C-alpha positions as CSV (number, residue, x, y, z in Angstrom):
1,M,87.6,39.0,-53.8
2,L,85.9,41.2,-51.6
3,K,84.9,44.0,-54.4
4,D,81.7,45.2,-52.3
5,F,83.7,45.3,-48.8
6,Y,86.5,47.2,-50.1
7,I,84.0,49.9,-52.2
8,A,82.4,50.7,-48.8
9,F,86.0,50.3,-47.0
10,S,87.7,52.6,-49.2
11,T,85.0,55.2,-48.9
12,I,85.0,55.1,-45.1
13,S,88.6,55.4,-44.7
14,F,89.1,58.4,-46.9
15,T,85.9,60.0,-45.3
16,L,87.6,59.4,-41.9
17,L,90.8,60.7,-43.4
18,G,89.1,64.1,-44.5
19,L,87.6,64.5,-41.1
20,W,90.8,63.8,-39.3
21,F,92.5,67.0,-41.6
22,I,89.5,68.9,-40.1
23,V,90.3,68.2,-36.6
24,V,94.1,68.7,-37.6
25,Q,92.9,72.2,-38.9
26,T,91.1,73.3,-35.5
27,R,94.2,72.3,-33.8
28,H,96.9,73.6,-36.0
29,A,97.9,76.6,-34.4
30,E,98.7,74.4,-31.4
31,W,100.4,71.4,-32.9
32,R,102.6,73.3,-35.8
33,G,105.4,74.3,-33.2
34,R,105.1,71.0,-31.5
35,A,107.2,68.3,-33.4
36,L,105.5,65.2,-31.3
37,H,102.2,66.7,-32.0
38,R,102.8,66.9,-35.8
39,R,103.9,63.4,-35.9
40,R,101.2,61.8,-33.9
41,A,99.0,63.8,-36.4
42,Y,100.5,62.3,-39.4
43,A,100.5,58.9,-37.6
44,V,96.8,59.0,-37.3
45,S,96.4,60.1,-40.9
46,L,98.2,57.0,-41.8
47,H,95.7,54.8,-39.9
48,F,92.9,55.7,-42.4
49,A,95.1,56.6,-45.8
50,L,97.0,53.3,-45.6
51,P,93.6,51.2,-45.3
52,G,92.0,53.3,-47.9
53,I,94.7,52.8,-50.5
54,M,95.0,49.3,-49.9
55,G,91.2,49.1,-50.6
56,L,91.4,51.3,-53.6
57,L,94.2,49.1,-55.1
58,S,92.2,46.0,-54.5
59,L,89.6,47.2,-56.7
60,V,92.0,47.8,-59.8
61,D,91.4,44.4,-60.8
62,P,89.3,42.4,-57.9
63,N,90.0,39.0,-59.6
64,S,93.8,39.5,-59.7
65,R,95.3,37.9,-56.5
66,T,98.8,39.2,-57.7
67,I,97.9,42.8,-57.5
68,W,96.3,42.3,-54.1
69,R,99.1,40.7,-52.8
70,A,101.5,43.0,-53.9
71,S,100.0,46.3,-53.1
72,F,99.0,45.0,-49.8
73,A,102.6,43.8,-48.9
74,V,104.4,46.9,-50.2
75,I,102.0,49.2,-48.3
76,A,101.7,47.3,-45.0
77,I,105.8,47.1,-45.1
78,G,105.5,50.8,-45.5
79,G,103.2,51.1,-42.9
80,V,105.5,49.5,-40.6
81,L,108.5,51.6,-41.6
82,V,106.7,54.8,-41.6
83,L,105.2,54.5,-38.0
84,V,108.4,53.2,-36.6
85,A,110.2,56.5,-38.4
86,V,107.4,58.7,-37.1
87,R,107.8,57.7,-33.5
88,G,104.4,59.4,-32.7
89,P,102.1,57.0,-30.5
90,A,99.3,59.1,-28.7
91,P,99.8,59.9,-25.3
92,G,99.4,57.3,-22.4
93,P,99.6,53.5,-22.3
94,L,96.7,53.3,-24.3
95,G,97.9,55.2,-27.2
96,L,101.3,53.3,-27.0
97,A,99.2,49.7,-27.0
98,A,97.1,51.1,-30.0
99,Y,100.4,52.3,-31.9
100,A,102.0,49.0,-31.4
101,A,98.8,46.9,-32.2
102,A,98.7,49.1,-35.4
103,M,102.4,48.1,-36.3
104,A,101.7,44.6,-35.5
105,G,98.7,44.7,-37.6
106,Y,100.5,45.8,-40.6
107,A,103.0,43.2,-40.1
108,L,100.3,40.6,-40.3
109,I,98.7,41.9,-43.6
110,A,102.4,42.1,-45.0
111,L,102.8,38.3,-43.8
112,I,99.5,37.0,-44.9
113,A,100.0,39.0,-48.3
114,I,103.2,37.3,-49.0
115,T,102.3,34.0,-47.9
116,P,98.6,33.4,-47.8
117,S,98.9,29.9,-46.7
118,T,99.6,31.0,-43.3
119,V,96.1,31.6,-42.6
120,H,95.4,28.0,-42.9
121,E,98.3,26.8,-41.2
122,V,97.5,28.5,-38.1
123,G,93.9,27.0,-38.2
124,I,92.0,29.8,-39.2
125,D,88.8,29.0,-41.5
126,L,88.8,31.9,-43.5
127,T,90.4,33.3,-46.6
128,A,93.5,35.2,-46.3
129,A,91.5,38.1,-48.2
130,R,89.0,37.7,-45.6
131,V,91.3,37.8,-42.7
132,E,93.1,40.9,-44.3
133,A,89.7,42.7,-44.4
134,I,89.4,42.1,-40.8
135,L,92.7,43.4,-40.0
136,L,92.2,46.5,-42.2
137,S,88.9,47.1,-40.2
138,S,90.9,46.7,-36.9
139,E,93.5,49.2,-38.1
140,V,90.4,52.0,-38.9
141,F,89.0,51.2,-35.4
142,L,92.8,51.9,-33.8
143,G,92.9,54.9,-35.8
144,A,89.4,56.2,-34.7
145,N,90.6,55.5,-31.2
146,V,94.0,56.9,-31.5
147,A,92.4,60.0,-33.0
148,W,90.0,60.1,-30.1
149,L,92.9,60.5,-27.5
150,L,95.1,62.7,-29.5
151,M,91.9,65.3,-30.2
152,F,91.6,65.6,-26.3
153,D,95.4,65.6,-25.3
154,P,96.4,68.6,-23.6
155,I,99.2,70.7,-25.4
156,E,100.9,70.8,-22.1
157,T,102.3,67.5,-22.4
158,R,106.3,67.7,-23.0
159,E,107.9,66.4,-25.8
């Protein structure tokens, strides 16, 4: 599996999560009384925490496809469910598009983890594990963009 990639990837994901916590702390006074902003901030944290934990779990036994498939499927399905429950896309059409793309990405990650042969069936000439690494990288990229949008979201936005 992609051991070296996930060592670096998990570190980056959790570093971004820590940086996001600093942003939340600086906006805490503004956001704490606003359910929408709290949900949005939590949704951003998921963009970094879920891929990070997937990367960590892939390192438990890099040679075990069972651990990889089970952990990625469970966390990705959980990611979709939590994002639906949070209902906290970043403001504007770009924020909504990133939110929808994140849910679609987690759904694809779950699908590939459950049925890795799907990758070859659609004509992609990569291993399922590599496709999932690309999808997880995309999730972190989306998270960084949503974090940027939310950092500069004026508090006057109506819930």
